[in-house]
C-alpha positions, 0 to 999 in steps of 0.5 A: 500499500503506497502511502500519502507521503510515498505519492507526493515523493513521486509527484515532486519527482516526475514533476514538470522540468520546470522545478520553480513551479512545484512550490506553488503546486504543493501549496495549491493542493496542500488541502488534498495531501492533507486529506489524503493523509487523513483517510490512509491514516483513518484507513489502517485505524479502521483496518487495526480495528477489523476483529472487534464487533463494531459497526462501519460507522462507528469505527469511522467515528473511532478512527476520526477520534483517533486522527484528531487527538493523535495528527491535528494540527489543531 
């Protein structure tokens, strides 16, 4: 499974030959990259809960709380 940072590094390595545009590209897509990271972390957390007797909605809530408690900057 590719992580969001692996995808970001791939984009950076294979970006337009005009490297001056890389930083604006990253800044413009900052929210997308953050959401990709959040979704990845939540997916891993929900996968770790697969043996629990929780339904998908409960797993989603637990994953959201886990992300907010451990990774959220706010």
